[in-house]
Every structure is written in structure tokens, then in C-alpha cells.
C-alpha positions as CSV (number, residue, x, y, z in Angstrom):
1,M,51.0,128.6,74.0
2,V,53.1,125.8,72.7
3,L,55.3,128.0,70.5
4,S,56.1,130.6,73.2
5,L,59.6,130.9,74.4
6,Y,60.5,130.7,78.1
7,L,64.0,132.1,78.5
8,P,65.2,130.0,81.5
9,A,64.1,126.9,79.6
10,V,65.9,128.0,76.5
11,L,69.0,128.7,78.5
12,G,68.9,125.4,80.3
13,A,68.5,123.5,77.1
14,F,71.3,125.5,75.5
15,L,73.8,125.0,78.4
16,I,73.2,121.2,78.8
17,T,73.6,120.7,75.1
18,I,76.8,122.7,75.0
19,L,78.3,121.0,78.1
20,E,77.5,117.4,76.9
21,M,78.2,117.8,73.1
22,T,81.5,119.7,73.6
23,E,82.9,116.4,75.0
24,V,81.9,114.7,71.8
25,V,83.6,117.3,69.6
26,V,86.8,117.2,71.5
27,L,86.9,113.4,71.6
28,V,86.3,113.1,67.8
29,V,89.0,115.6,67.0
30,A,91.5,113.9,69.3
31,V,90.9,110.4,68.0
32,S,91.4,111.7,64.4
33,A,94.9,112.9,65.2
34,D,96.8,111.2,62.3
35,H,93.9,110.4,60.0
36,P,93.5,112.5,56.9
37,S,90.0,113.6,57.9
38,V,87.8,113.8,60.9
39,R,84.8,112.8,58.8
40,P,84.6,109.1,60.0
41,G,84.5,110.3,63.7
42,A,82.1,113.1,62.9
43,A,79.9,110.7,61.0
44,G,79.8,108.3,63.9
45,A,78.9,111.1,66.3
46,T,76.2,112.3,64.0
47,V,74.7,108.8,63.7
48,G,74.9,108.3,67.4
49,V,73.2,111.6,68.3
50,A,70.6,111.1,65.5
51,A,69.8,107.5,66.7
52,V,69.2,108.7,70.3
53,A,67.1,111.6,69.0
54,L,64.9,109.3,67.0
55,V,64.5,107.0,70.1
56,A,63.6,110.0,72.2
57,V,61.0,111.1,69.7
58,G,59.5,107.6,69.5
59,L,59.8,106.5,73.1
60,G,60.1,109.6,75.2
61,A,60.6,108.9,78.9
62,V,61.5,105.3,78.3
63,L,64.9,106.5,77.3
64,G,65.6,107.4,80.9
65,L,65.2,103.8,82.0
66,I,68.3,102.6,80.0
67,D,70.6,105.4,81.2
68,H,71.1,104.2,84.8
69,F,73.3,101.2,84.0
70,Y,73.3,99.6,80.6
71,L,74.2,102.4,78.3
72,P,77.1,103.8,80.4
73,F,78.3,100.3,81.2
74,V,78.3,99.1,77.6
75,S,79.8,102.4,76.4
76,G,82.5,102.3,79.0
77,V,83.5,98.8,78.0
78,L,83.5,99.8,74.3
79,L,85.7,102.8,75.0
80,V,88.2,100.6,76.9
81,G,88.5,98.5,73.7
82,F,88.9,101.6,71.6
83,G,91.4,103.0,74.0
84,I,93.6,99.8,73.9
85,F,93.4,100.0,70.1
86,L,94.4,103.6,70.0
87,F,97.1,103.1,72.6
88,R,98.8,100.6,70.3
89,S,98.6,103.2,67.5
90,T,100.0,105.9,69.9
91,L,102.9,103.7,70.8
92,R,103.7,103.1,67.1
93,T,103.6,106.9,66.6
94,Y,106.1,107.5,69.4
95,R,108.4,104.8,68.0
96,R,108.3,106.4,64.6
97,A,109.1,109.8,66.1
98,A,112.1,108.2,67.9
99,R,113.3,106.6,64.7
100,P,112.5,109.0,61.9
101,G,112.0,107.4,58.5
102,P,109.4,107.1,55.8
103,S,105.9,107.7,57.2
104,S,103.7,104.6,57.3
105,A,100.2,104.4,56.0
106,V,97.2,105.1,58.1
107,P,96.2,102.0,60.1
108,K,93.7,99.7,58.3
109,F,91.0,100.1,60.9
110,A,91.6,103.8,61.8
111,G,88.3,104.9,60.1
112,A,86.3,102.2,62.0
113,L,87.9,103.3,65.3
114,Q,87.0,106.9,64.6
115,F,83.4,106.0,63.6
116,G,83.0,103.7,66.6
117,T,84.4,106.3,69.1
118,G,82.3,109.1,67.6
119,F,79.1,106.9,67.7
120,T,79.7,105.7,71.3
121,S,80.4,109.2,72.7
122,G,77.7,110.8,70.6
123,A,75.1,108.3,71.8
124,V,76.0,108.5,75.5
125,E,76.2,112.3,75.6
126,A,73.0,112.6,73.6
127,V,71.2,110.4,76.1
128,E,72.3,112.6,79.0
129,T,71.2,115.7,77.0
130,V,67.9,114.2,76.0
131,I,66.9,113.3,79.5
132,V,67.3,116.9,80.6
133,L,65.5,118.1,77.6
134,L,62.6,115.7,78.3
135,G,62.4,117.2,81.8
136,I,62.1,120.7,80.3
137,T,59.5,119.4,77.9
138,A,57.5,117.7,80.7
139,A,57.5,121.0,82.5
140,G,55.5,122.5,79.6
141,Y,58.3,124.1,77.5
142,P,58.9,121.8,74.6
143,F,59.5,124.6,72.0
144,S,62.0,126.3,74.3
145,A,63.8,123.0,74.8
146,V,64.1,122.4,71.1
147,V,65.2,126.0,70.4
148,G,67.9,125.9,73.1
149,A,69.3,122.5,71.9
150,V,69.2,123.5,68.2
151,V,71.0,126.8,68.8
152,A,73.7,125.1,70.9
153,G,74.1,122.3,68.4
154,A,74.5,124.8,65.5
155,L,77.0,126.9,67.5
156,L,79.1,123.8,68.3
157,V,79.1,122.6,64.6
158,L,80.3,126.1,63.5
159,L,83.1,126.2,66.1
160,A,84.2,122.6,65.3
161,L,84.4,123.5,61.6
162,A,86.4,126.7,62.4
163,L,88.8,125.2,64.9
164,H,89.3,121.5,64.1
165,E,92.2,122.0,61.7
166,R,94.0,124.2,64.2
167,L,93.6,121.5,66.9
168,R,94.9,118.8,64.4
169,R,98.1,120.8,63.9
170,I,99.3,119.8,67.4
171,K,102.1,117.3,67.0
172,V,100.6,113.9,66.3
173,P,102.3,112.0,69.2
174,W,100.9,114.4,71.7
175,L,97.5,114.6,70.2
176,K,97.2,110.8,70.0
177,L,98.4,110.6,73.6
178,L,95.7,113.0,74.6
179,G,93.1,111.2,72.5
180,T,94.0,107.8,74.1
181,S,93.8,109.4,77.6
182,M,90.4,110.9,76.8
183,L,89.1,107.5,75.8
184,F,90.2,105.9,79.1
185,T,89.0,109.0,81.0
186,F,85.4,108.7,79.7
187,A,85.5,104.9,80.0
188,V,86.3,105.0,83.7
189,F,83.9,107.9,84.3
190,W,81.0,106.1,82.5
191,L,81.7,102.7,84.1
192,G,81.7,104.5,87.5
193,E,78.4,106.0,86.8
194,A,77.0,102.6,85.8
195,L,78.2,101.3,89.2
196,N,76.5,104.3,90.9
197,I,79.8,105.9,92.0
198,R,79.3,109.5,93.1
199,W,82.3,111.3,91.5
200,P,83.4,114.3,93.6
201,G,82.4,117.4,91.8
202,A,80.3,115.4,89.3
203,D,81.4,116.1,85.7
204,L,84.3,118.3,86.9
205,F,86.0,115.1,88.2
206,L,86.6,114.3,84.5
207,L,89.5,116.7,84.7
208,V,91.1,114.7,87.5
209,L,90.6,111.5,85.7
210,F,92.0,113.0,82.5
211,V,95.2,114.1,84.3
212,L,95.6,110.6,85.8
213,S,95.0,109.0,82.4
214,V,97.6,111.2,80.8
215,V,100.2,110.2,83.4
216,V,99.4,106.5,83.2
217,V,99.3,106.4,79.4
218,R,102.5,108.4,79.0
219,G,104.2,106.1,81.5
220,A,102.9,103.0,79.6
221,V,104.3,104.6,76.4
222,Q,107.7,105.2,78.0
223,I,107.8,101.5,79.1
224,G,106.9,100.5,75.6
225,L,109.7,102.6,74.2
226,S,112.3,101.2,76.6
227,P,114.6,98.7,74.7
228,S,114.7,95.2,76.3
229,R,118.0,94.4,77.8
230,P,119.9,91.6,76.1
231,A,120.7,88.6,78.4
232,M,124.2,88.7,79.9
233,P,126.5,86.1,78.5
234,R,127.7,83.5,80.8
235,T,131.3,83.5,81.8
236,G,133.5,80.6,82.8
């Protein structure tokens, strides 16, 4: 029966959706650190996920063909660009913190950065989720796959609404540093997947990449904060 529920299939769809989409929520909140609202990032993620869902409904298994290289590669390159943009903003934030003064306006393209990051992460994670859901569907449990994914998505939305303001209360320099590090983390991870690199521990290696990214980005910020030494006057 098409509408019957198969608990293992529901649980599998639920878990894969939670695992993949949680990354999107965290990234959207982090990249919205000093913006008045998370709405641009959330809108981008919603559009990205919706676009992939529509493609999945229309093309089905064809979606699996673009996941092996093109989508992770293009998304990785985009996130590198977003990361560089956000790093410059992070460096400005640290400089303002070092020299307190009147707060400056939100960067002109901050909303576009949020939307682009949300769309990119939402689309990539949705593709990975949909491929698993298509597998569950092909096994004969389409209704169970839909139920598991919808329940997981609704739970994540509720948690994001409840917790995003608390996350945004973290000091802006640190939150932007973490957001920049996340962008570079996912960029490296997805580019590696596009190049068929087998990361040790699979998705758990994201934690290692994230720690390394934090160290590198913080070091780059420190270099950017260091005043340039004036040239020594010649004597004699």
C-alpha cells in the first residue's frame, strides 16, 4: 500500500534530513552575524532547497548524475568567493573592536552574501538529502520517505526559530570568525568530494577541517590587524 508507513524508512529519511539540513541552519545563522535579520540567508536556503525539490520531482534519478562533480565543485568555488568576502568583513569587525567608535552601517552587499550562501548550502545539502530519499523511494517506500523528511524539516525550522536569536547574541567578531571558517570548511570539503577525495570519517572530517579553518582564519585576521612598521630613517 502506497500510504503505509515503514518505520525504518521513516527513520532513515528523518535522520538524513536532520544531518544535512542542520549544516544549512548553522551556516545561515553564522553568516548573518552582524546583519539585522537572518531573513536573506533563510530565504536563500529556502529557495535552494525548493529548487532542488522541484528538480527532484521533475527529473527524479537524473539528479544523481550531477552530484558527483559539478554541483560540489561549483558550490565549493562559490563558497570560496563568499568566504573571501566575509573574511574582509570579519577583519573590519575586528578592527572596529580594537578601535571603538561609532558603529558603521551594514555592508552594502551583506544581504546578497547571506542569500547566496544560504542558496548554495541549501541546494548542495538538499541534493545529498534527495539522493538518499530517492533511494528509499525506489525501495518502495515513497510515503515513508516524505513523512520522515517533512517531520525532520519541520523540527529544524522550529528549533531555528527558537534558538537563532540566542546564537546571534554571541559577540559579533567571534561569530563572524566562525561563519567565515564554516564557509571555507564546506568549500574545502565539497571541492574534495568533487575531486573524489575520501575524507577520513566521511562527514565527521568536517570537524577537523573546521578547527583548521578557525586557526588559519584567526591567524590571517591577526596578520591583518598587525600595524605595518614604518621605514627606518637613514642616518649619516
